[in-house]
C-alpha angles and dihedrals in degrees: 000000000000087000088057091051092053093045090053104040097039091075097156095044094047094041103238111179121222120240092024135109108262117214124186122187116204110194124183145132096212141069120266132244120235138187112313098030091091092061088075086066094043096262100139099155109099120237111267097202091233131130115270104168122132125220091277094051098255122142107246101189101056090116096038109049133053121238117279120256125244089248091055091050090050092049095047093047091048094045093051097039096236126169108215126200115195103206102186139154123262093257094066099028096108092051093054092042088061089048092048091052089062096047117070117224094023130124135193128214137172117256117205121237095259093038088239093143098050095108094048090043093054091045093051094045092046091051089052091049096044094044094057136055128200126188123218138168144191098238120150128235092269092061125061118199119193123189124211127191142149088211109201096343131090094226129104120303115262131195104270138128096197135063124187136192095046125166134210114286091010114141120218122191124209124190117206127210114197117194129176105223096186140354116255115245091232111069088211088071093057088090115057138167111224122196119204114190143157110253113254096013121101096229131096147172115235117210123189104209122196115189115213094218097137145353133224090231092063088087090060102071119172106200122205089011117187088224086063092050088258086283100100147018125271111226124169090344093305128104117238100199128215118256098272098042136072138174137087089288097024088254096139132072112227092206089076100041112025149355119263095248117100095229092062095048108141093220096060137036125228093271095057131081095188133059118258092357088287090288102094148021125266109228119179092334096313130098120240103198122221121258120238125224088237107067091208091061110081132184112207145158136091090282096027086253096135135069139165099227109057099071127118117286134212123194086358090298123123107247086349091292136306092288089062103040148308136251117250122175094337096311131094116244105202126218120236111293096026135091142166135083090291096027086248097133126078117230091218118083095202092107087064094053120089114226109267093016121099093197122095111245089354088291089288102097148009129271109237120175091341093306128101116244102201123217131230122232135184089267096050147289121301120225142170132088091293098026085252097139135060111188094189098042115110094226091069090069089064092045094051100041093081091055091048091051094050095042097045108025105019092234141095132061094329098037088129105091092226092053091046094052093044098049102034102052093125095048126091113188123198121190117229132179092234132012115235119253121247094259090056095056122106125223112296095023124112133195122223132185131184139176129210109146089324136030118252128174137191143170127220141188128193123224119176092331095314121112122215109200130191109198131182113257096222128034118234103244129176114241114268116259117224098213095177093053091046091051092049090047093050094047091046091050091051092049094047090047090051094047091047090050092050091047092051090048091049093050093048094048092046092051091048092050090051092051091051092048093050090050090051092051090050092053091047092057093048095051117106107209123183126229091258092077143261111349089208093060120099125188119244094228131070126200124214127188126206108216093197092058095065094051094055091054090061 
């Protein structure tokens, strides 16, 4: 614990910054030493909770001073507004939980054996510390301080000094009730300085409290004073009436108007500790309410508990004005057709209904105080006076494309100029050379692209029911294909290719025939025929002789 003391009080050496949240992580796997343990080693001098670090950051009084006490640790942490995280192993967790319970603004968490979770542990504990705020004070037993807050909600304030689940830049309001429960016996304690502060943050509110427990003039008592109708004593300018008389000047007899006990006092009910709610004078058991500088502002009621000027206001008008309601006993009483704390909301829901549509807020929201509160869907958020538009919904691209076609290209469903002007009154179209890509769009803008016989794109943004559109000047169309020319070209190419092939074949066969003929002529000239005829000729008949036939004839 002496290391904690040095880390906290040596602000300059450690480098603590002012006006910042201070976080100290205490990590160990062992128990801690406290005041008295050092005496076993002969260290009898108590710890002084002062800085004893040398220029190199070493503790110089380890063998001079005893360990600090738990009370000293608590005081130093509180005085310096430090948030402490005890990151300890499971074996010593219970010990440090008991220590943490005594130190405000401290937390405990389990550290694994290898300290592998230390980063996540610090992150989680810091998020818990930074997402909550708890108020504390240094009031004594004679003063009771109660905190009230609605934290992040809009409901009534409840008694609490802590709010959780806070976010960055979120403002939380606490109301403080300070009540003196009893007067200290020592008059020197009648004046106290109370410090109210958020735990762990080096900021505070200083209150100089003076308890009205007695006056110097109490010693100067004027009994049977004429100022008190000779029926009481004048002390410090106030009449202290005899037993049977009451009133500011003891002018009333309490036997006719009230009992002598305080709880049955006719000028206060059982919930009040002051006559006439502090806004009037009790005279003979009846309240005479104070008069206001403004004659129209009136305090009334048996106990002066009511008025006609402290009701809720809207647009700086009490109960939204006399045509909406009037203020009675601190509450607005609304006229017919109005409701709400300040009578600011119409009872009728017609203002949330679009002309010609029987659904409230076009079926895309709720009517609250005469105004549509539009809903969000998976496609996008609806907007407009009647929640009739959704700038980020995909269906709007289809709804706006006809207006883009008629404005930019004089074509489409509204290509007739009369139809275009009649159906596209809430559309303003601007021609651009190139439509921005999706990554170039700002919040609320949407990119759309369509294809008929050409591709055309546009972006749009809705503002109070009007659509500002940026559309591409020229559509991106594919070049026109001349099918007839292509067919003629193909047929012509086929015919020409065929004719060329026939011509080539004819030329080749002609050349081959000529070569054969020349070769034939050459062989003809070289042939040596006899006079008998053509050696190549053969007769068509053949003669055969039977040798046996001739012998028989002989």
